[in-house]
N, C-alpha and C positions, 0 to 999 in steps of 0.2 A: 215181529217188531216187539222188542222188549220194553215195557213200561215199568215205573217203579212199583215196587211193593208197598202198599198202604195199609193202614189198620184203622177201620172205621166203627168204633164202638157204638153199637145200640144202645140209648138211654134207658130203654125200658126198665132194666135193672136197678136203675138208680134210685137214690132217695129223694122223691120228689119235694119234701118239705126244705131240702137245701139243694135245690136243682143248680142254682147259679154256681154254688161251690162245687159241685161233683163236674159241672163243665169246665171250670177253671182248672181243677185237678186232672182232668183228662188231657186238657191242653197241655199242661206242665209236664205230664209223664211221657209226652212224646207221639200220641195218637195223630192220625193224619187228617182225619174228618170227623164229624160228628154224624151219626145216621139217625135221623128221626123217624120213627116208625109211626105212621099215620094211620089209624082204624077207625073206621066210620060206623061199626055196628051193623052193617048191611052186607058189604064185600066181604068182610070177615066179622066174626061175633063181638069181638071186644071195641071199646071206644078208647082211644088214646089221647093224642096230643092235637090241638087245634093251633092255627096260625098265630094267635095273640100270643100263646106261650112262647113261640119260637121267637117272635119279633121283640118280646120283653128281653129275651136273652141277647140276641144278636150284639148290640152296642157294647156288649161286655167280653167280647170274645173275638179273635181276628181268625179262627180256624175255619175251614171250608165246612159249610152245612150242606147235607142232601137229604131231600124229603122223600121218603118211600111212600107213596100213596096207596095204600091198601084201600080203595075206597070205590063206591059204585058209580061216583060221576066225576071222574078224574078231570074231565076239561073244565068243569066249574071250580074245582079246588085249585087246580095247577097255580093260575095267577094269584091266588091269596097267598101260596106259600113261597111264590117268588117275590111277592111284595114283602113277606115276612122277613126275606134274607136269604134264602136259600139258593146255594148256587147251581146246584143239580137238583132237578126234580124228576122221578121215576115214576112211570104208570105201568099197571098191569096190561099185558096183551090182552088178558081175559076179560079185562072191565070195558076196553075200548072199541066201540064200533068201527070208528075210523082211525086205526091206530096211526098211519103215516101221518094224517093231519094234526093228530094229538102232539106228537113228536115235534113237528114242523112248529106249531104254534109256541111250544115252550121255547124253542129256540129264538122265534121272532120276539118272545118276551125278554130275550137276553139271558136265559139261563142254559145250563148244558141239559140235554134231554138224555132220558135213560127209559129202556124197556126192560120190564120184568117178566121173567118166565116161572110160572108154577112148576113143581116137580113134572106133572104130566104134560107140560106143552113142549113140544118139539123145537129143538134148535133152529130149523129152517123157517119158523115164522118170521125171523128177522131177515131173511135173505133179501127182499126188496126194500128193506128199512135202513140200510146201513150209512146212506147218505144224509140221513136226518136223525142220526143216533150217534150221541158221544158215550154211550154207557150202556152195557149190558149186566143185568143183575140176574144171577141164576139162583132161584130158592132151592135150598137143599133141606128144606122142611116144608110142609105146607102152611102158609102165611096165618097168621093170626093170633099166635101164642109164642112167648119166649120159652127158653129152655127145652125146647124139644129135642129129639134124637135125629143125627143128621142122616140123611139119606145119601148114599154114594152115587154121584152122578158125573163122575169124572170124564166118562164117554162123551157126553153133553158139551161140558165145558171145552174138551179138545176139539169138538166139532166147530164150536163158535169160535175158538181161537184160530182154526184154520180158515174160516171164512173172512175173518177180520184181516188176518195176514196176507190173504190171497188178494184182497181189494187194496191193501197198504192203508188201511184206515186206523187212524188214531182213536181208538175206542179201549175204555178201560172195561174189562171183565171182572165182575164183583161176584162173590158168592155169600150168601146169607143163610144161615140155619146149622146150628150144631158145630160150628167152627171153634177149634180148641188146639191144644198143642199135640193132640192126636189125629186130627183131620186136616190140619192146614196144608200140610206137606203134598198130600195127593190132590189137593185143588190146585196149588201152584205148580207143580208138576204137570197138570194137564193144561195149563195156561191161564189161570186167574191171576190178577195181580191185586185186587182190592178185596179185603176181607172184613166181614161184620163178624165181629165177637163180643157179645152180649154178657150172657150169664158166665160165660168161662173167663172173661177179662175181669169181671167184678169179683170174681172168687179170689184173685190172687190177693196176698195181703200186701205186697209191694207191685203196684200196678205198672210202675215204670219196668221193673223186671219182667212184668208180663208181656208187655209191648215189645221189649227187646227180644223175648225169647219167641214169640210168635212171627216176628219179622226174620230173626235168624232162622227159623225153620223153613219158611217159605223162601228165603232167599238161597237156602242152601238145596232146596229141592229143585230149584230152577236153574242152577248152575250145572 
């Protein structure tokens, strides 16, 4: 099953002194989602964005918000980010003691549920979760820092895509980490359809051209 190619920029490289303007600019240049990297200083070393920041931005933007919870207590945090206006909330398999319950609870709260797999976590972790999962995020860097070098995991992406297609599930497969013009095509060819591009996208002088180039490369690789 083929799903739309989407670009979901991480806002970590944004100028936080003018975050509202940055979000409006990203929406204007044609991105499909805003990817909020939430770090708690426990699951990963850094601390980033709390729900109040997202909630304050939500009324000024109509674009889809997704929260990537890199946190040690995702079950406590997920409702806060749903209340803040995130339509998709993603939790790490490595952080959830009862992952099926965590994903099911996110759906019951009215959001799309997502499971995140670190580079070392095998694809088969999601085998018995596909009925409660709307989104699978494959980390192609170890989480916690922006601007890291891409780890090629196309075999893992392809394995997940085969599992999703075999069950005829409507699940997005997203890739996060080192996604740029030089890496997006191989991820798209393997089966991913949503791409987090942070540092690479923010380096474009013309962000609209950057979004268009990334989409074009992904579409061409999939055709």
